[in-house]
C-alpha positions in Angstrom: 223.5 -106.9 160.4 223.4 -107.8 164.0 223.9 -111.0 165.8 220.9 -112.0 167.9 221.6 -112.9 171.5 219.6 -115.4 173.5 217.4 -112.7 175.1 216.6 -111.3 171.7 215.9 -114.7 170.3 213.6 -115.6 173.2 211.8 -112.2 172.8 211.3 -112.8 169.0 209.9 -116.3 169.7 207.4 -114.9 172.3 206.4 -112.0 170.0 205.9 -114.3 167.0 203.8 -116.7 169.2 201.7 -113.8 170.4 201.2 -112.6 166.8 200.2 -116.2 165.8 197.6 -116.2 168.6 196.4 -112.8 167.3 196.1 -114.2 163.8 194.1 -117.3 164.9 191.9 -115.1 167.1 191.3 -112.7 164.2 190.0 -115.6 162.1 188.1 -117.6 164.7 188.2 -115.9 168.1 185.3 -115.7 170.5 184.1 -112.2 171.1 183.0 -111.8 174.7 183.8 -108.2 175.6 184.4 -104.8 173.9 188.1 -104.3 174.8 190.2 -107.5 174.8 188.4 -109.8 172.5 187.5 -107.5 169.6 188.6 -108.0 166.0 190.4 -104.6 166.1 192.4 -105.7 169.2 193.3 -109.0 167.5 194.5 -107.2 164.4 196.5 -104.7 166.3 198.2 -107.4 168.4 199.0 -109.4 165.3 200.6 -106.4 163.5 202.4 -104.8 166.4 203.8 -108.1 167.8 205.2 -109.0 164.3 206.6 -105.5 163.8 208.4 -105.6 167.2 209.7 -109.1 166.4 211.3 -107.8 163.2 213.0 -105.0 165.3 214.9 -107.6 167.3 216.3 -109.6 164.3 218.9 -109.1 161.7 216.1 -108.1 159.3 216.0 -104.7 161.0 217.4 -102.1 158.7 216.3 -99.1 156.6 213.8 -101.2 154.5 212.2 -102.9 157.5 212.1 -99.6 159.3 210.2 -98.0 156.4 207.7 -100.9 156.3 207.2 -100.7 160.1 206.6 -97.0 159.9 204.1 -97.6 157.1 202.3 -100.2 159.2 202.3 -97.8 162.2 200.7 -95.1 160.1 198.1 -97.5 158.7 197.4 -98.7 162.2 196.9 -95.2 163.5 194.6 -94.4 160.6 192.6 -97.6 161.2 192.3 -97.1 164.9 191.5 -93.4 164.4 188.7 -94.3 161.9 187.3 -96.9 164.3 187.3 -94.3 167.1 185.2 -92.0 164.9 182.4 -94.5 164.6 179.8 -94.8 167.3 180.9 -97.2 170.1 179.8 -100.8 169.8 179.8 -101.3 173.6 181.2 -100.1 176.9 185.0 -99.7 176.9 185.4 -100.0 173.1 186.6 -96.5 172.7 189.2 -97.0 175.5 190.5 -100.2 173.8 190.8 -98.5 170.5 192.4 -95.4 172.0 194.9 -97.7 173.7 195.9 -99.3 170.4 196.0 -95.9 168.7 198.4 -94.8 171.4 200.4 -98.1 171.0 200.8 -97.5 167.2 201.9 -93.9 167.9 204.4 -95.0 170.6 205.8 -97.6 168.3 206.3 -95.0 165.6 208.0 -92.7 168.1 210.3 -95.5 169.3 211.3 -96.3 165.7 211.9 -92.7 164.8 214.0 -91.8 167.9 215.5 -95.1 169.0 215.9 -97.7 166.3 218.3 -96.7 163.6 219.2 -98.9 160.6 222.0 -101.3 161.3 221.2 -101.6 165.0 219.2 -104.5 166.4 217.5 -102.5 169.1 220.0 -99.8 170.1 219.9 -96.1 169.4 222.1 -93.2 168.5 221.7 -91.5 171.8 218.9 -90.7 174.2 216.2 -88.4 173.0 216.3 -84.9 174.5 214.1 -83.2 177.1 210.4 -83.3 176.3 210.7 -86.4 174.1 212.4 -88.3 177.0 209.5 -87.3 179.3 206.9 -88.6 176.7 208.9 -91.8 176.2 208.9 -92.4 180.0 205.2 -91.6 180.3 204.4 -94.0 177.5 206.5 -96.7 179.0 204.7 -96.2 182.3 201.3 -96.4 180.5 202.2 -99.7 178.9 203.5 -101.1 182.2 200.2 -100.3 183.8 198.4 -101.8 180.8 200.4 -105.0 181.2 199.3 -105.2 184.9 195.7 -104.5 184.1 195.7 -107.2 181.3 197.2 -109.8 183.6 194.6 -109.0 186.3 191.8 -109.2 183.7 193.2 -112.6 182.5 193.2 -113.9 186.1 189.9 -112.4 187.5 188.0 -111.4 184.4 187.0 -108.0 183.0 185.1 -105.4 185.0 181.3 -105.9 184.7 180.9 -102.4 183.1 182.9 -103.7 180.1 180.6 -106.6 179.4 177.7 -106.2 177.1 174.4 -105.4 178.8 172.9 -108.5 180.4 176.1 -110.6 180.3 177.5 -112.2 183.3 181.2 -112.4 184.0 182.9 -114.9 181.6 183.1 -118.5 182.7 184.1 -121.7 180.9 185.0 -121.3 177.2 184.4 -117.5 177.4 186.9 -117.2 180.3 189.4 -119.3 178.3 188.9 -117.1 175.3 189.5 -114.0 177.4 192.7 -115.5 178.8 193.9 -116.5 175.3 193.1 -113.0 174.0 195.0 -111.5 176.9 198.3 -113.2 176.0 199.1 -111.2 172.8 197.9 -108.0 174.5 200.2 -108.7 177.5 203.1 -109.5 175.3 202.5 -106.3 173.3 202.3 -104.2 176.4 205.5 -105.8 177.9 207.4 -105.4 174.6 206.2 -101.8 174.2 207.4 -101.0 177.7 210.8 -102.6 177.0 211.2 -101.0 173.6 210.4 -97.5 174.9 212.8 -97.9 177.9 215.5 -99.1 175.4 215.1 -95.7 173.6 216.4 -93.8 176.7 
């Protein structure tokens, strides 16, 4: 078992808070676009933020690792199946593909960087091509974080709104900002987790 330091404890609190927002949104969230406020996005944020929270606690070990890998596989299958259906609006496929990539990246990080008995350390940096993939994924999620923050501040691009809808205002704008929080936390934690693997 590991002792959790203050940064880990703060990260766990933020991840659990983001997962809680995802859970509430999954049950009663406003749906205003096809990327950030979908049920699939809320479910992915709930699951991934909780899984990453476990990685930074003393619960992390071989059993938790196995459960996280099972959740990752289920998430990949769910996102993949959703991608196979006809799109429900502009940007939906991109949002689903991003979450499919996030589940795959989490699985990679768990397999190469998080061994049982270590809070969030690793047994050595992955070699060659795997390191390049890890860096590229970390860069992707860093860009995703920036895009999510921009969307939360200025709103989504008009091409991602359903036909005939104006940019969100009032309650819709607030709903988008709330939905952006778990996504931004997920993107930031994914970036940090992937860089920690190196």
